[in-house]
Every structure is written in C-alpha cells, then in structure tokens.
C-alpha positions as CSV (number, residue, x, y, z in Angstrom):
1,M,-0.1,-0.2,0.2
2,D,1.4,3.3,-0.9
3,W,0.3,5.5,1.9
4,Q,1.1,8.9,0.1
5,K,-1.2,8.1,-2.4
6,W,-3.8,6.8,-0.1
7,Q,-4.0,10.5,0.9
8,D,-5.8,11.2,-2.4
9,R,-8.8,9.8,-0.9
10,Y,-9.5,13.0,0.8
11,D,-9.6,14.7,-2.7
12,T,-13.0,12.7,-4.0
13,A,-15.6,15.3,-3.7
14,D,-18.4,14.4,-1.3
15,S,-16.8,11.1,-0.2
16,P,-17.2,9.8,3.4
17,L,-13.2,10.8,4.0
18,A,-13.5,14.2,2.2
19,R,-16.7,15.0,4.6
20,R,-14.8,13.6,7.5
21,L,-11.9,16.0,6.8
22,V,-14.1,18.8,6.6
23,T,-15.8,18.3,9.8
24,V,-12.7,17.6,11.7
25,Q,-11.5,20.9,10.3
26,E,-14.7,22.9,11.3
27,R,-14.1,21.5,14.8
28,I,-10.5,22.4,15.0
29,R,-11.4,25.9,14.0
30,L,-14.0,26.3,16.8
31,A,-11.8,24.5,19.4
32,L,-9.1,27.4,18.7
33,Q,-11.6,29.9,18.7
34,N,-12.4,28.8,22.2
35,C,-9.1,28.5,23.6
36,P,-7.5,31.3,26.1
37,P,-5.6,34.0,24.9
38,G,-1.8,33.1,24.6
39,P,0.2,30.4,22.9
40,L,-1.3,27.2,22.0
41,Q,-0.1,23.5,21.8
42,V,-1.6,20.9,19.5
43,V,-0.2,17.5,18.9
44,S,-1.6,15.0,16.5
45,L,-1.1,11.2,16.5
46,C,-0.8,9.5,13.0
47,A,-0.9,13.0,11.4
48,G,-0.3,12.0,7.7
49,Q,0.0,15.0,5.8
50,G,-1.5,17.0,8.5
51,R,-4.8,18.2,6.0
52,D,-6.9,18.8,9.0
53,L,-4.7,21.1,11.1
54,L,-2.7,22.5,8.4
55,G,-6.1,23.0,6.3
56,V,-7.4,25.5,9.4
57,L,-4.3,27.5,10.5
58,P,-3.4,29.9,7.2
59,G,-6.0,32.7,8.1
60,H,-7.3,31.5,11.4
61,P,-6.7,34.4,14.1
62,R,-5.0,32.2,16.1
63,G,-3.1,30.5,13.6
64,Q,0.2,32.0,14.8
65,D,-0.5,31.2,18.4
66,V,0.0,27.7,17.3
67,R,2.8,25.3,18.2
68,A,2.2,21.7,16.8
69,R,4.0,18.5,16.6
70,L,2.6,16.4,13.9
71,V,3.6,12.7,14.2
72,E,3.5,10.4,11.3
73,L,5.4,7.0,10.4
74,D,5.6,7.9,6.5
75,P,8.4,10.0,6.0
76,R,7.1,11.1,2.5
77,N,3.5,12.3,4.3
78,V,6.0,13.9,7.0
79,D,7.5,16.1,4.3
80,V,4.4,17.2,2.5
81,A,3.1,18.3,5.8
82,A,6.5,20.2,6.5
83,E,6.3,21.8,3.2
84,A,3.0,22.8,3.7
85,A,3.8,24.5,7.1
86,R,6.6,26.1,5.5
87,S,4.7,27.7,2.6
88,A,2.1,28.8,5.0
89,E,4.8,30.5,7.0
90,L,3.5,28.5,10.2
91,H,7.0,28.6,11.9
92,G,5.3,26.7,14.9
93,I,4.5,23.6,13.2
94,E,6.7,20.4,13.7
95,A,6.2,17.2,11.8
96,I,8.4,14.5,12.6
97,A,8.7,11.0,11.2
98,A,8.3,8.9,14.3
99,D,5.8,6.0,15.4
100,A,2.6,7.9,16.8
101,A,2.0,4.7,19.4
102,L,4.6,6.0,21.6
103,L,4.3,8.8,24.1
104,D,7.7,9.6,24.0
105,H,7.3,11.5,21.0
106,Y,5.0,14.2,22.6
107,D,7.5,15.1,25.1
108,G,7.7,18.8,25.6
109,M,4.7,19.5,24.0
110,V,1.9,18.1,26.2
111,P,-0.4,18.6,27.8
112,A,-2.0,20.5,24.9
113,D,-4.9,22.5,24.3
114,V,-5.8,20.5,21.2
115,V,-5.3,16.7,20.5
116,L,-6.0,15.0,17.2
117,I,-6.5,11.6,17.0
118,C,-8.0,11.1,13.4
119,G,-8.1,7.9,11.6
120,V,-6.8,5.8,14.8
121,F,-9.7,4.1,16.6
122,G,-10.9,2.5,13.2
123,N,-7.9,0.8,13.0
124,I,-7.0,-0.4,16.3
125,V,-8.5,-3.4,18.5
126,D,-10.8,-2.2,21.6
127,R,-8.3,-2.7,24.4
128,D,-5.7,-0.1,22.4
129,I,-8.5,2.3,21.6
130,E,-9.3,2.6,25.4
131,R,-5.7,2.5,26.4
132,T,-5.2,5.3,23.8
133,V,-8.2,7.3,25.4
134,D,-6.7,6.5,29.2
135,A,-3.7,8.3,27.5
136,C,-5.3,11.5,26.7
137,T,-5.3,12.1,30.5
138,Q,-1.7,12.6,29.7
139,L,-1.8,14.3,26.6
140,C,-4.6,17.0,27.2
141,K,-4.5,19.9,29.6
142,T,-7.4,20.9,31.8
143,G,-9.9,22.6,29.6
144,G,-8.1,21.3,26.4
145,R,-10.0,19.4,23.5
146,V,-9.5,16.0,22.1
147,I,-11.1,15.9,18.3
148,W,-11.3,12.2,17.1
149,T,-12.7,10.1,14.9
150,R,-13.9,6.5,14.3
151,N,-16.3,4.9,11.7
152,R,-19.6,3.5,12.4
153,K,-19.3,0.0,10.9
154,A,-20.9,-2.9,12.8
155,P,-20.0,-3.0,15.9
156,D,-20.7,0.8,16.4
157,R,-18.0,1.6,18.9
158,V,-18.7,5.5,18.7
159,P,-21.0,5.3,22.1
160,L,-18.4,3.1,23.8
161,I,-15.4,5.1,23.2
162,C,-17.6,8.4,24.2
163,D,-18.2,6.3,27.7
164,W,-14.4,5.7,27.8
165,F,-13.6,9.3,27.4
166,E,-16.5,10.5,30.0
167,E,-15.2,7.7,32.6
168,R,-12.2,9.6,32.4
169,G,-13.1,13.3,33.2
170,F,-13.6,14.4,29.6
171,E,-17.1,16.2,28.6
172,R,-18.7,15.3,25.6
173,E,-18.9,18.6,23.5
174,W,-20.1,17.4,20.2
175,V,-20.3,14.1,18.2
176,T,-21.7,13.6,14.8
177,G,-24.9,11.8,14.3
178,P,-25.6,8.1,13.4
179,D,-26.5,8.7,10.2
180,E,-22.9,9.8,9.2
181,L,-20.3,6.7,8.6
182,Q,-17.4,8.5,9.6
183,A,-18.2,9.9,13.2
184,V,-16.1,12.8,14.4
185,G,-16.2,13.6,18.2
186,V,-15.1,16.3,20.3
187,H,-14.3,15.9,24.3
188,R,-13.4,18.4,26.7
189,F,-11.2,17.5,29.5
190,T,-12.2,18.6,33.0
191,G,-9.7,16.8,34.9
192,Q,-6.1,17.4,35.8
193,P,-3.6,16.1,33.4
194,Q,-1.2,13.3,34.5
195,S,2.5,13.1,34.0
196,L,3.5,11.6,30.7
197,L,4.5,7.9,31.3
198,S,7.7,7.9,29.0
199,G,8.1,4.4,27.1
200,T,4.4,3.9,27.3
201,R,2.8,2.3,23.8
202,L,-0.6,2.9,22.7
203,W,-1.0,-0.1,20.4
204,V,0.7,-2.7,18.7
205,R,-0.5,-2.8,15.0
206,F,-3.0,-1.5,12.9
207,L,-5.6,-3.5,11.5
208,L,-7.0,-2.3,7.6
209,S,-10.5,-2.0,8.3
210,E,-10.6,0.4,5.2
211,L,-9.6,-2.2,2.8
212,P,-11.7,-2.6,-0.1
213,C,-12.1,-6.3,0.4
214,G,-13.5,-5.6,3.7
215,G,-10.4,-7.9,5.2
216,H,-7.6,-7.2,7.9
217,A,-4.0,-7.2,7.9
218,A,-1.4,-6.2,10.6
219,T,0.7,-3.1,9.2
220,T,2.3,0.0,10.1
221,K,0.0,2.1,8.1
222,S,-0.1,5.7,8.1
223,C,-3.4,6.5,9.8
224,W,-4.6,9.5,8.3
C-alpha cells in the first residue's frame, strides 16, 4: 500500500472521508477559537499530511499562536506536511517521522490545548482504543479538547468510545449523528492532566479496516 497515494482519497468530492476532513477542520476552528488567549499547543497522532490542522491554521486568527507536533510514520507524508507548513509560514509547526503509538514523541508538547486522534480508532482493537483514550489524560490539559474519529461500521464503537472518555473526566462537547458513516467527536477535559509516562506504547499494530475487500491485515500504516 502506498500511503502517500492513499491520501488522495480525501480529494474525492463528497466522499465519506472528504466529508470527515471538512468536519474535523470545522471542529479544529471552533476549538482554537474557544481557547484562552496566549500561546497554544497542538499534538496530532498519525498526522498523515496534516491536512486537518494545516487546512485550518492559515488565515485563522489564532494560527500564529499555535505550536504543533505532527507525528506520522511515513516520511513522505511528513515531507508534505512540513512543506505545507513552510509555505504557509507557520513556523510553530513541527512534523516528525516517528511511531505515533509511543508517548515519548509528545514529550515537551503536552499537556496540549488540542489533541487530534483522527483515523486511528477504526484501525486498532478495542483494548488499544481504551488505552489511547486513557493516555489522553496525559496528552490534554485541563479545558483542552480531544478531536477524534471512528467509522460506524458494525459493531459501532462510537458510544463506547464516548463512555471511555467520559469515565476519565472528559465532557462530551459534540459528536456527529449516527447517520454519518465517518463519525467525528469532540471531548473537553475537565480533570487534571497526568504526568507523561515515557516508554508507554498505545497500540501494537494496525488493522486495515478500510481495505476495499473488507479484510484485515497487520501493518504499520499511516493513520490519516
């Protein structure tokens, strides 16, 4: 699988993934708008080409306030994200080629105002989804927001993911309706952030839930 070419799916007008990207961008705009004045920190797990955040920051009133770390395994996608940030003169954006499942890669950037977990939950098993949700108490500052996605293919895990967030002190702020195949959720953290546990791995492998044949395979795929 060519994960750089896979990104082209977002260019198909009115496709579920294209609609999801637009929705995520809308939620990022609102999240940044609602952040307190001053410098802002954003982290993105499995950031791909950074189309979500980098599609918002240019021209946004808070764009130059943002420092962000985009963590993505495919170096070609990292190069695309880094060039997009340079072209937009977004000097606070750092795109790194690294394993997004390792918490070590967020050291120095968390707790963050916005945590992006897009394209992840549909490709890892339930126990790893819950582990990642639990780690958000280390990644997100009090009052910060996690913006996440998950498809609603059977079994629909969106209600369970919401429960896991809310059990950990996150307040449900917004979730797409059940008729939208690619769900987007926003949870605001009301608790106190925990110290980052270096050496922690959130998931071991990805399951390709979006293969055209409907099958699964273990891989180190780019998550966006």
